[in-house]
C-alpha positions as CSV (number, residue, x, y, z in Angstrom):
1,M,0.0,0.0,0.0
2,A,1.7,3.2,-1.2
3,V,0.1,6.1,0.6
4,V,1.1,9.5,-0.9
5,N,1.3,12.9,0.8
6,R,-1.5,15.5,0.7
7,A,-0.3,17.6,-2.3
8,A,0.2,14.5,-4.4
9,R,-3.3,13.2,-3.4
10,V,-4.8,16.5,-4.6
11,E,-3.0,16.2,-8.0
12,L,-3.8,12.5,-8.3
13,T,-7.5,13.2,-7.5
14,R,-7.6,16.0,-10.1
15,A,-6.1,13.7,-12.8
16,V,-8.1,10.5,-11.9
17,A,-11.5,12.2,-11.4
18,E,-11.8,13.4,-15.0
19,R,-10.9,9.9,-16.3
20,Y,-13.3,8.3,-13.7
21,R,-16.3,10.4,-14.6
22,G,-16.0,9.6,-18.3
23,S,-15.5,5.8,-17.9
24,S,-17.8,2.8,-18.1
25,K,-18.8,0.8,-15.1
26,D,-16.1,-1.8,-15.5
27,E,-13.4,0.8,-16.0
28,K,-14.6,2.8,-13.0
29,T,-14.1,-0.3,-10.8
30,L,-10.5,-0.7,-11.9
31,I,-9.8,3.1,-11.5
32,L,-11.4,3.1,-8.1
33,N,-9.3,0.0,-6.9
34,E,-6.1,1.7,-8.1
35,F,-7.1,5.0,-6.5
36,V,-7.8,3.4,-3.1
37,R,-4.5,1.5,-3.2
38,L,-2.5,4.7,-4.0
39,T,-4.2,7.1,-1.6
40,G,-5.1,4.9,1.3
41,Y,-8.6,6.2,1.3
42,H,-11.5,4.1,2.4
43,R,-13.5,2.9,-0.7
44,K,-16.6,4.9,0.0
45,H,-14.6,8.1,0.7
46,A,-12.7,7.5,-2.6
47,L,-16.0,7.3,-4.5
48,R,-17.2,10.6,-3.0
49,V,-13.9,12.3,-3.8
50,L,-13.9,11.1,-7.4
51,R,-17.5,12.1,-8.0
52,K,-17.0,15.6,-6.6
53,R,-16.9,18.2,-9.4
54,S,-13.8,20.1,-8.3
55,P,-11.8,18.9,-5.3
56,D,-9.9,22.1,-4.7
57,R,-12.8,24.6,-4.9
58,K,-14.6,25.5,-1.7
59,S,-18.4,25.2,-2.0
60,V,-20.2,28.5,-1.6
61,S,-23.7,28.5,-0.6
62,A,-26.0,31.0,-2.1
63,T,-27.3,33.5,0.4
64,R,-30.4,35.5,0.0
65,P,-30.3,39.2,0.5
66,R,-31.6,40.3,3.9
67,L,-35.1,41.7,3.8
68,Y,-35.1,43.2,7.3
69,D,-32.2,45.5,8.1
70,E,-31.0,46.9,11.4
71,A,-33.5,49.8,11.3
72,V,-36.4,47.3,11.2
73,R,-34.8,45.4,14.1
74,E,-34.4,48.5,16.2
75,A,-37.9,49.7,15.6
76,L,-39.2,46.2,16.4
77,V,-37.3,46.2,19.7
78,V,-39.0,49.5,20.6
79,L,-42.4,48.2,19.7
80,W,-41.7,44.9,21.6
81,E,-40.6,46.8,24.7
82,A,-43.7,49.0,24.5
83,S,-45.9,46.0,24.4
84,D,-44.3,44.5,27.5
85,R,-42.1,42.0,25.6
86,I,-44.9,39.8,24.3
87,C,-44.2,37.0,21.9
88,G,-44.1,37.5,18.1
89,K,-47.4,35.7,17.6
90,R,-49.3,38.1,19.8
91,L,-47.2,41.2,18.8
92,R,-47.9,40.7,15.0
93,P,-51.6,41.6,15.1
94,L,-50.9,44.4,17.5
95,L,-48.3,46.2,15.3
96,P,-50.6,48.4,13.2
97,L,-52.3,49.8,16.3
98,L,-49.1,50.1,18.3
99,I,-47.2,51.9,15.5
100,D,-50.0,54.4,15.0
101,S,-50.3,55.1,18.7
102,L,-46.5,55.5,19.3
103,E,-46.1,57.8,16.3
104,R,-49.1,59.9,17.3
105,H,-47.7,60.5,20.8
106,G,-44.2,61.2,19.5
107,H,-42.5,58.1,20.9
108,L,-41.6,56.7,17.5
109,E,-40.9,58.0,14.0
110,L,-40.7,55.5,11.2
111,D,-39.5,55.7,7.6
112,G,-42.2,54.5,5.1
113,E,-40.0,51.6,4.1
114,V,-39.4,50.5,7.6
115,R,-43.1,50.7,8.4
116,R,-44.0,48.6,5.4
117,K,-41.5,45.9,6.3
118,L,-42.7,45.9,9.9
119,L,-46.3,45.4,8.9
120,R,-45.3,42.7,6.4
121,A,-43.2,40.6,8.8
122,S,-44.6,37.3,10.0
123,A,-44.8,36.2,13.7
124,S,-41.9,33.8,13.1
125,T,-39.8,36.5,11.5
126,I,-40.5,38.8,14.4
127,D,-39.4,36.2,16.9
128,R,-36.2,35.7,14.9
129,L,-35.5,39.4,14.7
130,L,-36.1,39.8,18.5
131,A,-33.9,36.8,19.5
132,P,-30.7,38.8,20.1
133,A,-32.7,41.3,22.2
134,R,-34.2,38.5,24.2
135,A,-30.9,36.9,24.8
136,G,-29.0,40.1,25.7
137,G,-31.3,41.7,28.2
138,P,-32.4,40.7,31.7
139,Q,-35.4,38.5,31.6
140,K,-38.5,39.4,33.4
141,R,-39.7,36.7,35.8
142,R,-43.4,36.6,36.4
143,Q,-44.3,36.5,40.1
144,H,-46.8,34.0,41.1
145,H,-48.7,35.0,44.2
146,R,-50.0,32.2,46.4
147,R,-53.2,32.5,48.2
């Protein structure tokens, strides 16, 4: 069993993978046996390595652009605090009334885009946006009075 170093394995993988992908089933078996013997890889791992498109390129996951920016998050925290820190499911239907009331009394001033995003956010999104605020601040404990 001739196990080669890492740099040689990368070069060998690059060379053998092209040949492996374009081969018939019988040829693939022979190529795989030779590749396992040279690299010292387990057979299943060798299969995965040879089937991979480009062994040296890092996979980059596509990320969606953020819909709710920091301004939305900050406004939401203000609204959440004003509503006594209720959950997103209960805060969601309260938002239109709460926004109007706080703006009317001068406690909040929202940009039209921020307002639109706040009113469009789902309860789950509200909970996700509030998660850092919940984790960072002191938690209120409800007091249970015994009779």
